[in-house]
C-alpha positions, 0 to 999 in steps of 0.5 A: 702169332702172325709177326712170328710167321712173317718174321723174314720180311718183318725182320728186313723192315724192322732193320730199315726202320732202324737205319732210317732212325739213325740217319742224319737229318738235313740242315734246317729240315725236320722231314729230310735225312741223309741216307746211303743209296746202296744200303737202301738198295740192299734193303730193297733187294732183300725184300725182293728175294725174300718176298717170293719165299714169304708168298710161297710159305704164305700160300702154303700156310694158307693151304694148310690153313684151309686144310686145317680149317676144313679138318676143323670143320669136319671135326666140329661138324663131327662133334656137332653131329655127336653132340646133337645125337647125344643131346637128342639121346639125353633128351629122349632119355630125359622124356622116358625119364619124365614119363616114368616119373609121371607115371610113377607119381600117378601110381603113387597118388593112385596107391595113396588115394587107394590106400586112404580109401581103404583106410576110410572104409576100415574106419567106417566098418570099424565104427559101424561094428562098434555101433553095432556092438554098443547097440547089441550091448545096449540090448543085452543090458536092457534085457538082463536088466529087465529079467532081473527087474521081472525076477525081482518082482516075481521073487518079491510077489512070491515071497509075499505070497509065501509070507502071507501063506505062512501067516495064514497057516500061523493064524490057523495053527493059532486058531486050532491051538486056541480051540484045542485049549478051550476045548481042553478047559471045557472038558476039564470043567465038565469032568470036575463038575460030573465028579463033584455030582456023582460023589455021595454026600451026607445021608438024613439023620436018623431019629431014634425013637426015645426010650420011654422006659427011661 
């Protein structure tokens, strides 16, 4: 890039170097050569002529470079300021997002804790209701079992009493029946005896007197 900017001076220098490399060396010397004074003077004059132009051009380039650098610095400062603002905004947004995320996590944790507590309470209440229901059913079953047992004993006792009463009545009826039978048999005997007593028997034999005339 710099060689292209300084091509006029370096072009003359390149030509000078080319000329020197083509000059014939002196006899018995490796450091001295034969040159033409006019040719060398021409290169010098050309360099003197081109130097001010190059210097002016370099000054302009330097000035332009300063302007470019100044503009570049301003642009860089603007970019840095913009990037800083964007970074601050992003950091602010990230901070907001971070706080929002933390709040969301806190709300989530609180909600999960409340839900778990509600579930635990519901489970406890359900178990308590189940235990109460089981206890109530146990009491009811015990009451029904006791009632049926008492009723069974009562019915059994009443049945025994009824059976005893029936047996008692049966024995009384049998006794009455036996008494009636005996009474009937007794009256029959007395009647038969009475009949035999009241029936006339054969009278005394009559004795007729003998007929003496016979």
